[in-house]
N, CA, C and O atoms as CSV, one atom per row, in Angstrom:
chain,resi,resn,atom,element,x,y,z
A,1,MET,N,N,125.244,152.518,86.846
A,1,MET,CA,C,124.179,153.268,87.541
A,1,MET,C,C,123.678,152.208,88.295
A,1,MET,O,O,122.717,151.520,87.952
A,2,SER,N,N,124.574,152.021,89.715
A,2,SER,CA,C,124.038,151.088,90.486
A,2,SER,C,C,123.495,151.545,92.022
A,2,SER,O,O,124.199,152.079,92.879
A,3,ARG,N,N,122.100,151.208,92.149
A,3,ARG,CA,C,121.666,151.730,93.415
A,3,ARG,C,C,121.960,150.989,94.495
A,3,ARG,O,O,122.062,149.816,94.134
A,4,SER,N,N,122.179,151.131,95.851
A,4,SER,CA,C,122.328,150.420,96.974
A,4,SER,C,C,120.995,150.154,97.481
A,4,SER,O,O,119.992,150.845,97.306
A,5,LEU,N,N,121.106,149.034,98.153
A,5,LEU,CA,C,119.572,148.322,98.618
A,5,LEU,C,C,119.985,148.511,100.182
A,5,LEU,O,O,121.102,148.343,100.671
A,6,THR,N,N,118.829,148.891,100.809
A,6,THR,CA,C,118.897,148.730,102.206
A,6,THR,C,C,118.006,147.753,102.609
A,6,THR,O,O,116.941,147.687,101.994
A,7,PRO,N,N,118.225,146.956,103.546
A,7,PRO,CA,C,117.103,145.859,104.193
A,7,PRO,C,C,116.458,146.257,105.140
A,7,PRO,O,O,116.997,146.578,106.199
A,8,THR,N,N,114.868,146.322,104.886
A,8,THR,CA,C,114.021,146.607,106.008
A,8,THR,C,C,113.345,145.479,106.684
A,8,THR,O,O,112.820,144.729,105.861
A,9,ARG,N,N,113.218,145.186,107.669
A,9,ARG,CA,C,112.796,144.018,108.206
A,9,ARG,C,C,112.296,144.557,109.523
A,9,ARG,O,O,112.903,144.105,110.494
A,10,THR,N,N,111.424,145.335,109.759
A,10,THR,CA,C,110.724,145.772,110.858
A,10,THR,C,C,109.409,145.475,111.100
A,10,THR,O,O,108.572,145.691,110.224
A,11,LEU,N,N,109.021,144.883,112.451
A,11,LEU,CA,C,107.653,144.185,112.303
A,11,LEU,C,C,106.682,145.305,112.640
A,11,LEU,O,O,105.528,144.879,112.690
A,12,TRP,N,N,106.800,146.696,112.904
A,12,TRP,CA,C,105.632,147.211,113.228
A,12,TRP,C,C,105.402,148.303,112.034
A,12,TRP,O,O,104.415,149.028,111.911
A,13,GLY,N,N,106.396,148.256,111.295
A,13,GLY,CA,C,106.078,149.226,109.852
A,13,GLY,C,C,107.232,149.392,109.021
A,13,GLY,O,O,108.208,148.649,109.119
A,14,SER,N,N,107.161,150.267,108.266
A,14,SER,CA,C,107.957,150.656,107.271
A,14,SER,C,C,109.457,151.235,107.914
A,14,SER,O,O,109.535,151.410,109.130
A,15,SER,N,N,110.398,151.460,107.204
A,15,SER,CA,C,111.722,152.043,107.843
A,15,SER,C,C,111.355,153.663,107.658
A,15,SER,O,O,111.924,154.427,108.438
A,16,ASP,N,N,110.443,154.231,106.679
A,16,ASP,CA,C,110.037,155.689,106.932
A,16,ASP,C,C,109.104,155.792,107.706
A,16,ASP,O,O,108.796,156.982,107.774
A,17,GLY,N,N,108.334,155.034,108.479
A,17,GLY,CA,C,107.539,155.238,109.447
A,17,GLY,C,C,106.202,155.697,109.124
A,17,GLY,O,O,105.552,156.290,109.985
A,18,GLN,N,N,105.730,155.486,107.982
A,18,GLN,CA,C,104.439,155.709,107.299
A,18,GLN,C,C,103.721,154.554,107.279
A,18,GLN,O,O,103.399,154.199,106.145
A,19,GLY,N,N,103.325,153.769,108.287
A,19,GLY,CA,C,102.613,152.705,108.346
A,19,GLY,C,C,102.962,151.498,108.280
A,19,GLY,O,O,104.151,151.333,108.553
A,20,PRO,N,N,102.167,150.217,107.921
A,20,PRO,CA,C,102.897,149.072,107.999
A,20,PRO,C,C,103.556,148.705,106.394
A,20,PRO,O,O,103.116,148.994,105.282
A,21,ASP,N,N,104.569,148.086,106.734
A,21,ASP,CA,C,105.347,147.737,105.170
A,21,ASP,C,C,104.568,146.877,104.882
A,21,ASP,O,O,103.988,146.165,105.701
A,22,PRO,N,N,104.421,146.817,103.381
A,22,PRO,CA,C,103.632,146.093,102.646
A,22,PRO,C,C,104.649,144.709,102.332
A,22,PRO,O,O,104.124,143.607,102.169
A,23,HIS,N,N,106.001,144.869,102.275
A,23,HIS,CA,C,106.925,144.055,101.949
A,23,HIS,C,C,108.084,143.988,103.049
A,23,HIS,O,O,109.235,144.407,102.929
A,24,PRO,N,N,107.540,143.402,104.073
A,24,PRO,CA,C,108.643,143.133,105.378
A,24,PRO,C,C,109.792,142.536,104.946
A,24,PRO,O,O,110.809,143.080,105.377
A,25,ILE,N,N,109.975,141.522,104.180
A,25,ILE,CA,C,111.227,140.964,103.618
A,25,ILE,C,C,112.138,141.314,102.710
A,25,ILE,O,O,113.272,140.839,102.651
A,26,HIS,N,N,111.587,142.315,101.829
A,26,HIS,CA,C,112.100,142.679,100.758
A,26,HIS,C,C,112.721,143.719,101.121
A,26,HIS,O,O,112.369,144.478,102.023
A,27,HIS,N,N,114.053,143.854,100.177
A,27,HIS,CA,C,114.933,144.843,100.355
A,27,HIS,C,C,114.111,146.064,99.644
A,27,HIS,O,O,113.252,145.768,98.813
A,28,ARG,N,N,114.363,147.423,99.959
A,28,ARG,CA,C,113.921,148.479,99.273
A,28,ARG,C,C,115.047,149.530,98.821
A,28,ARG,O,O,116.071,149.896,99.398
A,29,ARG,N,N,114.555,149.844,97.722
A,29,ARG,CA,C,115.376,150.805,96.931
A,29,ARG,C,C,115.474,152.195,97.887
A,29,ARG,O,O,114.668,152.531,98.755
A,30,PRO,N,N,116.537,152.808,97.526
A,30,PRO,CA,C,116.429,154.268,98.286
A,30,PRO,C,C,115.408,155.113,98.259
A,30,PRO,O,O,115.112,155.936,99.125
A,31,THR,N,N,114.710,154.834,96.943
A,31,THR,CA,C,113.311,155.750,96.609
A,31,THR,C,C,112.031,154.843,97.439
A,31,THR,O,O,110.865,155.140,97.182
A,32,GLY,N,N,112.262,154.007,98.191
A,32,GLY,CA,C,111.036,153.381,98.789
A,32,GLY,C,C,110.296,152.214,98.146
A,32,GLY,O,O,109.392,151.586,98.697
A,33,ASP,N,N,110.768,151.991,96.932
A,33,ASP,CA,C,110.025,151.199,96.127
A,33,ASP,C,C,110.694,149.832,96.434
A,33,ASP,O,O,111.916,149.715,96.514
A,34,PRO,N,N,109.796,148.772,96.606
A,34,PRO,CA,C,110.558,147.295,96.581
A,34,PRO,C,C,111.021,146.827,95.710
A,34,PRO,O,O,110.563,147.053,94.590
A,35,VAL,N,N,112.108,145.997,95.897
A,35,VAL,CA,C,112.706,145.240,94.873
A,35,VAL,C,C,112.236,143.735,94.624
A,35,VAL,O,O,112.339,142.847,95.471
A,36,HIS,N,N,111.731,143.580,93.401
A,36,HIS,CA,C,111.331,142.210,93.394
A,36,HIS,C,C,112.014,141.279,92.633
A,36,HIS,O,O,112.216,141.444,91.430
A,37,HIS,N,N,112.485,140.040,93.429
A,37,HIS,CA,C,113.536,138.980,92.652
A,37,HIS,C,C,112.791,138.231,91.758
A,37,HIS,O,O,111.646,137.798,91.885
A,38,ARG,N,N,113.612,138.122,90.793
A,38,ARG,CA,C,113.161,137.310,89.541
A,38,ARG,C,C,113.200,135.802,90.183
A,38,ARG,O,O,113.965,135.258,90.979
A,39,ARG,N,N,111.858,135.309,89.376
A,39,ARG,CA,C,111.729,134.024,90.105
A,39,ARG,C,C,112.228,132.784,88.766
A,39,ARG,O,O,112.258,133.127,87.584
A,40,ARG,N,N,112.482,131.769,89.092
A,40,ARG,CA,C,112.556,130.883,87.825
A,40,ARG,C,C,111.357,130.588,86.993
A,40,ARG,O,O,110.218,130.440,87.434
A,41,SER,N,N,111.692,130.522,85.859
A,41,SER,CA,C,110.518,130.661,85.101
A,41,SER,C,C,109.912,129.141,85.248
A,41,SER,O,O,110.546,128.169,85.658
A,42,ARG,N,N,108.171,129.159,84.703
A,42,ARG,CA,C,107.941,127.989,85.292
A,42,ARG,C,C,108.439,126.470,84.374
A,42,ARG,O,O,108.374,125.366,84.915
A,43,GLU,N,N,108.848,126.627,83.170
A,43,GLU,CA,C,109.463,125.790,82.256
A,43,GLU,C,C,110.326,125.207,82.863
A,43,GLU,O,O,110.513,124.094,82.369
A,44,HIS,N,N,111.221,125.502,84.060
A,44,HIS,CA,C,112.263,125.136,84.621
A,44,HIS,C,C,111.906,124.506,86.007
A,44,HIS,O,O,112.696,123.803,86.637
A,45,LYS,N,N,110.624,124.828,86.430
A,45,LYS,CA,C,110.073,124.338,87.859
A,45,LYS,C,C,109.779,122.668,87.706
A,45,LYS,O,O,109.089,122.105,86.857
A,46,GLY,N,N,110.423,122.175,88.648
A,46,GLY,CA,C,110.050,120.794,88.707
A,46,GLY,C,C,111.367,119.956,87.893
A,46,GLY,O,O,111.544,118.752,88.081
A,47,ARG,N,N,111.978,120.522,87.256
A,47,ARG,CA,C,113.081,119.352,86.473
A,47,ARG,C,C,114.274,119.240,87.175
A,47,ARG,O,O,114.844,120.177,87.734
A,48,LYS,N,N,114.742,117.787,87.135
A,48,LYS,CA,C,115.809,117.637,87.649
A,48,LYS,C,C,117.080,118.028,87.022
A,48,LYS,O,O,116.920,118.176,85.810
A,49,PRO,N,N,118.397,118.267,87.448
A,49,PRO,CA,C,119.301,118.533,86.628
A,49,PRO,C,C,119.880,117.397,85.926
A,49,PRO,O,O,119.975,116.294,86.462
A,50,LEU,N,N,120.244,117.623,84.817
A,50,LEU,CA,C,120.801,116.124,83.629
A,50,LEU,C,C,122.155,115.891,84.424
A,50,LEU,O,O,122.926,116.688,84.959
A,51,ASN,N,N,122.164,114.687,84.323
A,51,ASN,CA,C,123.376,113.603,84.615
A,51,ASN,C,C,124.477,114.051,83.906
A,51,ASN,O,O,124.579,113.526,82.797
A,52,ARG,N,N,125.444,114.958,84.233
A,52,ARG,CA,C,126.644,115.529,83.367
A,52,ARG,C,C,127.763,114.591,83.381
A,52,ARG,O,O,128.626,114.652,82.505
A,53,SER,N,N,127.813,113.520,84.543
A,53,SER,CA,C,128.888,112.797,84.697
A,53,SER,C,C,128.942,111.733,83.456
A,53,SER,O,O,128.021,110.917,83.414
A,54,PRO,N,N,129.834,111.685,82.557
A,54,PRO,CA,C,130.242,110.397,81.388
A,54,PRO,C,C,130.235,109.257,82.300
A,54,PRO,O,O,129.597,108.310,81.839
A,55,LEU,N,N,130.757,109.051,83.473
A,55,LEU,CA,C,131.248,107.879,84.091
A,55,LEU,C,C,130.240,107.113,84.521
A,55,LEU,O,O,130.432,105.921,84.765
A,56,LEU,N,N,129.001,107.713,84.675
A,56,LEU,CA,C,127.966,106.830,85.449
A,56,LEU,C,C,126.495,107.212,84.946
A,56,LEU,O,O,126.177,108.389,84.773
A,57,LEU,N,N,125.667,106.208,84.736
A,57,LEU,CA,C,124.431,106.266,84.278
A,57,LEU,C,C,123.458,106.222,85.039
A,57,LEU,O,O,123.446,105.268,85.817
A,58,THR,N,N,122.346,107.173,85.100
A,58,THR,CA,C,121.103,106.895,86.054
A,58,THR,C,C,120.361,105.855,85.442
A,58,THR,O,O,120.321,105.632,84.232
A,59,PRO,N,N,119.740,105.192,86.390
A,59,PRO,CA,C,118.641,103.743,85.906
A,59,PRO,C,C,117.927,103.815,84.703
A,59,PRO,O,O,117.664,102.851,83.984
A,60,ALA,N,N,117.576,105.154,84.473
A,60,ALA,CA,C,116.682,105.263,83.201
A,60,ALA,C,C,117.742,105.251,81.764
A,60,ALA,O,O,117.536,104.803,80.636
A,61,GLU,N,N,118.842,105.892,82.312
A,61,GLU,CA,C,119.790,106.024,80.982
A,61,GLU,C,C,120.389,104.559,80.688
A,61,GLU,O,O,120.537,104.149,79.537
A,62,ALA,N,N,120.729,103.785,81.862
A,62,ALA,CA,C,121.127,102.403,81.465
A,62,ALA,C,C,120.048,101.537,80.997
A,62,ALA,O,O,120.168,100.643,80.158
A,63,ALA,N,N,118.985,101.878,81.611
A,63,ALA,CA,C,117.730,101.042,80.757
A,63,ALA,C,C,117.541,101.148,79.373
A,63,ALA,O,O,117.204,100.184,78.684
A,64,GLU,N,N,117.760,102.373,78.893
A,64,GLU,CA,C,117.746,102.703,77.511
A,64,GLU,C,C,118.593,102.384,76.824
A,64,GLU,O,O,118.323,102.091,75.660
A,65,ARG,N,N,119.750,102.334,77.235
A,65,ARG,CA,C,120.989,101.548,76.800
A,65,ARG,C,C,120.857,100.342,76.389
A,65,ARG,O,O,121.260,99.945,75.295
A,66,LEU,N,N,120.172,99.530,77.389
A,66,LEU,CA,C,120.151,98.289,77.438
A,66,LEU,C,C,118.934,97.710,76.689
A,66,LEU,O,O,118.798,96.510,76.453
A,67,HIS,N,N,117.929,98.823,76.285
A,67,HIS,CA,C,116.622,98.659,75.548
A,67,HIS,C,C,115.647,97.902,76.392
A,67,HIS,O,O,114.848,97.140,75.847
A,68,ILE,N,N,115.666,98.077,77.797
A,68,ILE,CA,C,114.608,97.610,78.381
A,68,ILE,C,C,113.788,98.415,79.319
A,68,ILE,O,O,113.959,99.623,79.161
A,69,SER,N,N,112.875,98.064,80.331
A,69,SER,CA,C,112.426,98.888,80.921
A,69,SER,C,C,113.168,99.333,82.270
A,69,SER,O,O,114.206,98.761,82.603
A,70,ASP,N,N,112.623,100.351,83.031
A,70,ASP,CA,C,113.354,100.426,84.494
A,70,ASP,C,C,113.142,99.656,85.425
A,70,ASP,O,O,113.907,99.602,86.389
A,71,LYS,N,N,111.953,98.833,85.307
A,71,LYS,CA,C,111.606,97.726,86.175
A,71,LYS,C,C,112.459,96.304,85.890
A,71,LYS,O,O,112.910,95.518,86.723
A,72,THR,N,N,112.509,96.259,84.732
A,72,THR,CA,C,113.358,95.142,84.316
A,72,THR,C,C,114.736,95.300,84.807
A,72,THR,O,O,115.321,94.426,85.447
A,73,LEU,N,N,115.246,96.463,84.482
A,73,LEU,CA,C,116.736,96.790,85.104
A,73,LEU,C,C,116.717,96.435,86.543
A,73,LEU,O,O,117.550,95.675,87.038
A,74,ARG,N,N,115.754,96.995,87.209
A,74,ARG,CA,C,115.563,97.059,89.004
A,74,ARG,C,C,115.696,95.562,89.316
A,74,ARG,O,O,116.519,95.096,90.104
A,75,ARG,N,N,114.691,94.780,88.527
A,75,ARG,CA,C,114.552,93.231,88.984
A,75,ARG,C,C,116.156,92.406,88.363
A,75,ARG,O,O,116.527,91.411,88.987
A,76,LEU,N,N,116.782,92.763,87.470
A,76,LEU,CA,C,118.073,92.236,87.158
A,76,LEU,C,C,119.329,92.733,88.381
A,76,LEU,O,O,120.327,92.086,88.697
A,77,ARG,N,N,118.989,93.764,88.786
A,77,ARG,CA,C,119.937,94.318,89.915
A,77,ARG,C,C,119.767,93.456,91.139
A,77,ARG,O,O,120.641,92.923,91.823
A,78,GLN,N,N,118.544,93.432,91.262
A,78,GLN,CA,C,118.223,92.725,92.606
A,78,GLN,C,C,118.498,91.190,92.691
A,78,GLN,O,O,118.604,90.618,93.776
A,79,GLN,N,N,118.612,90.539,91.459
A,79,GLN,CA,C,118.968,89.269,91.226
A,79,GLN,C,C,120.484,89.250,91.284
A,79,GLN,O,O,121.120,88.235,91.567
A,80,GLY,N,N,120.928,90.205,91.055
A,80,GLY,CA,C,122.527,89.850,90.685
A,80,GLY,C,C,122.858,89.858,89.553
A,80,GLY,O,O,124.064,89.627,89.469
A,81,HIS,N,N,122.411,90.003,88.653
A,81,HIS,CA,C,122.685,89.830,86.941
A,81,HIS,C,C,123.533,90.903,86.595
A,81,HIS,O,O,124.522,90.648,85.908
A,82,ILE,N,N,123.269,92.283,87.026
A,82,ILE,CA,C,124.134,93.228,86.679
A,82,ILE,C,C,124.744,93.980,87.603
A,82,ILE,O,O,124.154,93.941,88.682
A,83,ARG,N,N,125.918,94.799,87.582
A,83,ARG,CA,C,126.530,95.314,88.645
A,83,ARG,C,C,125.952,96.591,88.502
A,83,ARG,O,O,125.346,97.000,87.511
A,84,TYR,N,N,126.232,97.350,89.818
A,84,TYR,CA,C,125.817,98.649,89.874
A,84,TYR,C,C,126.661,99.539,90.856
A,84,TYR,O,O,127.545,98.897,91.422
A,85,VAL,N,N,126.593,100.824,91.176
A,85,VAL,CA,C,127.221,101.544,91.984
A,85,VAL,C,C,126.188,102.180,92.914
A,85,VAL,O,O,125.295,102.876,92.432
A,86,ALA,N,N,126.281,101.959,94.279
A,86,ALA,CA,C,125.471,102.505,95.078
A,86,ALA,C,C,126.147,103.688,95.718
A,86,ALA,O,O,127.103,103.698,96.494
A,87,ILE,N,N,125.523,104.566,95.281
A,87,ILE,CA,C,126.103,106.052,95.605
A,87,ILE,C,C,125.672,106.433,97.081
A,87,ILE,O,O,126.467,106.910,97.892
A,88,THR,N,N,124.153,106.141,97.393
A,88,THR,CA,C,123.779,106.040,98.624
A,88,THR,C,C,122.751,105.002,98.679
A,88,THR,O,O,122.226,104.626,97.630
A,89,ASP,N,N,122.398,104.480,99.867
A,89,ASP,CA,C,121.010,103.659,99.768
A,89,ASP,C,C,120.225,103.493,98.722
A,89,ASP,O,O,119.868,102.445,98.184
A,90,ARG,N,N,119.937,104.774,98.423
A,90,ARG,CA,C,118.736,104.869,97.703
A,90,ARG,C,C,119.113,105.383,96.004
A,90,ARG,O,O,118.343,105.166,95.069
A,91,LYS,N,N,120.334,106.030,95.880
A,91,LYS,CA,C,120.940,106.310,94.835
A,91,LYS,C,C,121.755,105.529,94.080
A,91,LYS,O,O,122.964,105.507,94.313
A,92,ILE,N,N,121.077,104.633,92.864
A,92,ILE,CA,C,121.664,103.847,92.164
A,92,ILE,C,C,122.190,104.257,90.829
A,92,ILE,O,O,121.523,104.837,89.972
A,93,ARG,N,N,123.486,103.895,90.722
A,93,ARG,CA,C,124.163,104.419,89.257
A,93,ARG,C,C,124.809,103.185,88.714
A,93,ARG,O,O,125.042,102.257,89.488
A,94,TYR,N,N,125.147,103.087,87.331
A,94,TYR,CA,C,125.597,101.947,86.206
A,94,TYR,C,C,126.544,102.527,85.385
A,94,TYR,O,O,126.405,103.526,84.678
A,95,ARG,N,N,127.752,101.659,85.565
A,95,ARG,CA,C,128.587,102.104,84.580
A,95,ARG,C,C,128.475,101.638,83.423
A,95,ARG,O,O,127.814,100.604,83.328
A,96,PRO,N,N,128.963,102.121,82.396
A,96,PRO,CA,C,128.499,101.905,81.020
A,96,PRO,C,C,129.437,100.491,80.639
A,96,PRO,O,O,129.116,99.770,79.694
A,97,GLU,N,N,130.304,100.285,81.268
A,97,GLU,CA,C,131.023,98.929,80.918
A,97,GLU,C,C,130.552,97.785,81.750
A,97,GLU,O,O,131.000,96.639,81.708
A,98,ASP,N,N,129.601,98.230,82.505
A,98,ASP,CA,C,129.000,97.030,83.392
A,98,ASP,C,C,127.616,96.745,82.272
A,98,ASP,O,O,127.245,95.635,81.891
A,99,CYS,N,N,127.093,97.890,81.947
A,99,CYS,CA,C,126.213,97.279,81.000
A,99,CYS,C,C,126.352,96.779,79.532
A,99,CYS,O,O,125.527,96.157,78.864
A,100,ASP,N,N,127.581,97.198,79.200
A,100,ASP,CA,C,128.444,96.408,78.108
A,100,ASP,C,C,128.638,94.826,78.583
A,100,ASP,O,O,128.337,93.879,77.856
A,101,ALA,N,N,129.116,94.712,79.743
A,101,ALA,CA,C,129.492,93.428,80.265
A,101,ALA,C,C,128.413,92.553,80.245
A,101,ALA,O,O,128.539,91.443,79.727
A,102,TYR,N,N,127.033,93.030,80.904
A,102,TYR,CA,C,125.816,92.285,81.071
A,102,TYR,C,C,125.599,91.720,79.728
A,102,TYR,O,O,125.577,90.494,79.625
A,103,VAL,N,N,125.417,92.538,78.574
A,103,VAL,CA,C,125.237,92.334,76.909
A,103,VAL,C,C,126.120,91.083,76.682
A,103,VAL,O,O,125.695,90.077,76.114
A,104,ALA,N,N,127.420,91.216,77.179
A,104,ALA,CA,C,128.602,90.531,76.552
A,104,ALA,C,C,128.289,88.814,77.003
A,104,ALA,O,O,128.517,87.834,76.294
A,105,ASN,N,N,127.648,88.827,78.523
A,105,ASN,CA,C,127.518,87.658,79.233
A,105,ASN,C,C,125.989,87.089,78.564
A,105,ASN,O,O,125.637,85.959,78.902
A,106,ARG,N,N,125.218,87.778,77.749
A,106,ARG,CA,C,124.065,87.192,77.515
A,106,ARG,C,C,123.934,86.754,76.016
A,106,ARG,O,O,122.875,86.388,75.506
A,107,ILE,N,N,125.089,86.832,75.400
A,107,ILE,CA,C,125.270,86.253,74.180
A,107,ILE,C,C,125.327,84.994,74.089
A,107,ILE,O,O,126.185,84.375,74.719
A,108,ARG,N,N,124.403,84.355,73.268
A,108,ARG,CA,C,124.364,82.958,73.102
A,108,ARG,C,C,124.524,82.555,71.874
A,108,ARG,O,O,124.396,83.348,70.942
A,109,GLU,N,N,124.887,81.017,71.649
A,109,GLU,CA,C,125.017,80.526,70.233
A,109,GLU,C,C,124.129,80.103,69.868
A,109,GLU,O,O,123.257,79.904,70.713
A,110,ASP,N,N,123.871,79.773,68.625
A,110,ASP,CA,C,122.499,79.194,68.061
A,110,ASP,C,C,122.726,77.816,68.017
A,110,ASP,O,O,123.643,77.454,67.280
A,111,HIS,N,N,121.966,76.768,68.774
A,111,HIS,CA,C,122.064,75.410,68.971
A,111,HIS,C,C,120.996,74.968,68.566
A,111,HIS,O,O,119.985,75.647,68.741
A,112,GLN,N,N,120.909,73.556,67.835
A,112,GLN,CA,C,119.828,72.741,67.328
A,112,GLN,C,C,119.218,72.682,68.697
A,112,GLN,O,O,119.761,72.595,69.798
A,113,CYS,N,N,117.697,72.767,68.284
A,113,CYS,CA,C,116.485,72.361,69.143
A,113,CYS,C,C,116.940,70.941,69.656
A,113,CYS,O,O,117.633,70.284,68.878
A,114,PRO,N,N,116.593,70.343,71.002
A,114,PRO,CA,C,116.901,69.003,71.261
A,114,PRO,C,C,115.734,68.467,70.697
A,114,PRO,O,O,115.974,67.346,70.248
A,115,SER,N,N,114.598,68.802,70.540
A,115,SER,CA,C,113.297,68.351,70.211
A,115,SER,C,C,113.209,67.797,68.566
A,115,SER,O,O,112.547,66.881,68.077
A,116,THR,N,N,113.994,68.587,68.063
A,116,THR,CA,C,113.988,68.441,66.548
A,116,THR,C,C,115.185,67.921,66.039
A,116,THR,O,O,115.386,67.883,64.825
A,117,SER,N,N,116.173,67.429,67.042
A,117,SER,CA,C,117.734,66.935,66.658
A,117,SER,C,C,117.442,65.328,66.675
A,117,SER,O,O,116.534,64.787,67.305
A,118,ARG,N,N,118.463,64.645,65.800
A,118,ARG,CA,C,118.451,63.272,65.619
A,118,ARG,C,C,118.205,62.459,66.924
A,118,ARG,O,O,119.011,62.397,67.852
A,119,LYS,N,N,117.023,61.857,66.882
A,119,LYS,CA,C,116.634,60.626,67.880
A,119,LYS,C,C,117.868,59.919,68.155
A,119,LYS,O,O,118.703,59.670,67.286
A,120,THR,N,N,117.979,59.578,69.459
A,120,THR,CA,C,118.779,58.642,69.755
A,120,THR,C,C,118.060,57.700,70.802
A,120,THR,O,O,117.089,57.906,71.530
A,121,ARG,N,N,118.969,56.459,70.604
A,121,ARG,CA,C,118.159,55.133,71.631
A,121,ARG,C,C,118.187,55.653,73.116
A,121,ARG,O,O,119.041,56.331,73.686
A,122,PRO,N,N,117.108,55.181,73.529
A,122,PRO,CA,C,117.622,55.221,75.140
A,122,PRO,C,C,118.356,54.479,76.011
A,122,PRO,O,O,118.248,53.255,75.943
A,123,SER,N,N,119.144,55.013,76.888
A,123,SER,CA,C,120.253,54.373,77.445
A,123,SER,C,C,119.695,53.173,78.478
A,123,SER,O,O,120.462,52.336,78.955
A,124,THR,N,N,118.357,53.201,78.737
A,124,THR,CA,C,118.032,52.227,79.852
A,124,THR,C,C,116.976,51.489,79.480
A,124,THR,O,O,116.327,52.146,78.667
A,125,SER,N,N,116.522,50.511,79.667
A,125,SER,CA,C,115.429,49.853,79.131
A,125,SER,C,C,114.164,50.229,79.898
A,125,SER,O,O,114.084,50.295,81.125
A,126,THR,N,N,113.296,50.439,79.121
A,126,THR,CA,C,111.878,51.148,79.574
A,126,THR,C,C,110.840,49.971,79.982
A,126,THR,O,O,109.666,50.332,80.063
A,127,THR,N,N,111.117,48.646,80.240
A,127,THR,CA,C,110.332,47.790,80.968
A,127,THR,C,C,110.037,48.224,82.483
A,127,THR,O,O,110.881,48.778,83.187
A,128,SER,N,N,108.806,47.922,82.879
A,128,SER,CA,C,108.278,48.016,84.122
A,128,SER,C,C,107.911,46.651,84.360
A,128,SER,O,O,107.998,45.687,83.599
A,129,ASN,N,N,107.368,46.742,85.870
A,129,ASN,CA,C,106.742,45.570,86.420
A,129,ASN,C,C,105.554,46.013,86.701
A,129,ASN,O,O,105.134,45.324,87.630
A,130,ILE,N,N,104.433,47.153,86.260
A,130,ILE,CA,C,103.553,47.478,86.593
A,130,ILE,C,C,102.304,46.722,85.547
A,130,ILE,O,O,102.383,46.734,84.319
A,131,VAL,N,N,101.424,46.227,86.153
A,131,VAL,CA,C,100.186,45.788,85.409
A,131,VAL,C,C,99.202,46.828,85.377
A,131,VAL,O,O,98.947,47.574,86.322
A,132,VAL,N,N,98.461,46.849,83.832
A,132,VAL,CA,C,97.403,47.542,83.839
A,132,VAL,C,C,96.097,46.533,83.936
A,132,VAL,O,O,95.772,45.577,83.232
A,133,GLY,N,N,95.588,47.033,84.897
A,133,GLY,CA,C,94.027,46.275,85.081
A,133,GLY,C,C,92.815,46.782,84.505
A,133,GLY,O,O,92.652,47.997,84.391
A,134,ASP,N,N,91.996,45.996,84.151
A,134,ASP,CA,C,90.706,46.039,83.405
A,134,ASP,C,C,90.019,46.615,84.461
A,134,ASP,O,O,89.722,45.708,85.238
A,135,PHE,N,N,89.628,47.676,84.859
A,135,PHE,CA,C,88.643,47.981,86.017
A,135,PHE,C,C,87.120,47.980,85.220
A,135,PHE,O,O,86.164,48.202,85.964
A,136,THR,N,N,86.815,47.745,83.756
A,136,THR,CA,C,85.460,47.446,83.529
A,136,THR,C,C,85.135,45.597,83.735
A,136,THR,O,O,84.029,45.112,83.974
A,137,ALA,N,N,85.985,45.095,83.621
A,137,ALA,CA,C,85.836,43.652,83.837
A,137,ALA,C,C,85.941,43.384,85.111
A,137,ALA,O,O,85.280,42.436,85.536
A,138,ARG,N,N,86.772,44.129,86.012
A,138,ARG,CA,C,86.386,43.953,87.598
A,138,ARG,C,C,85.366,44.108,87.963
A,138,ARG,O,O,84.846,43.156,88.544
A,139,ARG,N,N,84.592,45.361,87.805
A,139,ARG,CA,C,83.346,45.703,88.005
A,139,ARG,C,C,82.194,44.627,87.744
A,139,ARG,O,O,81.324,44.293,88.549
A,140,ALA,N,N,82.409,44.082,86.233
A,140,ALA,CA,C,81.381,43.171,86.043
A,140,ALA,C,C,81.273,42.002,86.853
A,140,ALA,O,O,80.219,41.448,87.163
A,141,ARG,N,N,82.628,41.602,87.233
A,141,ARG,CA,C,82.751,40.550,87.947
A,141,ARG,C,C,82.412,40.634,89.616
A,141,ARG,O,O,82.501,39.623,90.312
A,142,LYS,N,N,82.071,41.761,90.094
A,142,LYS,CA,C,81.784,42.089,91.417
A,142,LYS,C,C,80.227,42.008,91.190
A,142,LYS,O,O,79.573,41.320,91.974
A,143,ARG,N,N,79.550,42.719,90.087
A,143,ARG,CA,C,78.431,42.724,89.895
A,143,ARG,C,C,77.613,41.182,89.734
A,143,ARG,O,O,76.455,40.833,89.962
A,144,SER,N,N,78.543,40.638,89.345
A,144,SER,CA,C,77.883,39.056,88.982
A,144,SER,C,C,77.667,38.098,90.246
A,144,SER,O,O,76.736,37.340,90.519
A,145,ALA,N,N,79.096,38.460,91.061
A,145,ALA,CA,C,79.162,37.795,92.268
A,145,ALA,C,C,77.972,38.131,93.370
A,145,ALA,O,O,77.549,37.353,94.226
A,146,ARG,N,N,77.574,39.393,93.144
A,146,ARG,CA,C,76.467,39.855,94.173
A,146,ARG,C,C,75.211,39.009,93.753
A,146,ARG,O,O,74.491,38.388,94.534
A,147,ARG,N,N,75.051,39.098,92.233
A,147,ARG,CA,C,73.695,38.521,92.054
A,147,ARG,C,C,73.735,36.975,92.244
A,147,ARG,O,O,72.626,36.444,92.197
A,148,LYS,N,N,74.838,36.120,92.456
A,148,LYS,CA,C,74.851,34.793,92.636
A,148,LYS,C,C,74.572,34.757,94.218
A,148,LYS,O,O,73.747,33.994,94.720
A,149,GLY,N,N,75.278,35.578,94.873
A,149,GLY,CA,C,74.895,35.428,96.627
A,149,GLY,C,C,74.180,35.854,97.304
A,149,GLY,O,O,74.184,35.528,98.491
């Protein structure tokens, strides 16, 4: 049971001639009733579509994968520590293998701390030609010279 729809877009009134059209941009059923179009429900309003590509990660997904914040990921990208894909000037994506490569480059071996390691002798002599002066004695000599003079 399908009904055909006839568009009415008159500026001065409805197509049946009975006064101004209350819905000038809506379609009308043959009976004259306006057709109300369904709107998206409020729960979908403002939502961005999910990234369906398994090849590229959004900055939020890459940051979550690396267990860092979005801001830290942005700083790493700006400093050149992690590779990225520039879709446009403002749209940045990350390949999963680039995230894995960043982690692989950050692996460090546990080394003994230099401050607690075995002490070695200095390679050069530590003697210097600097003479440390006794300022108190110097001041006392100046004061005694003033009293005499």
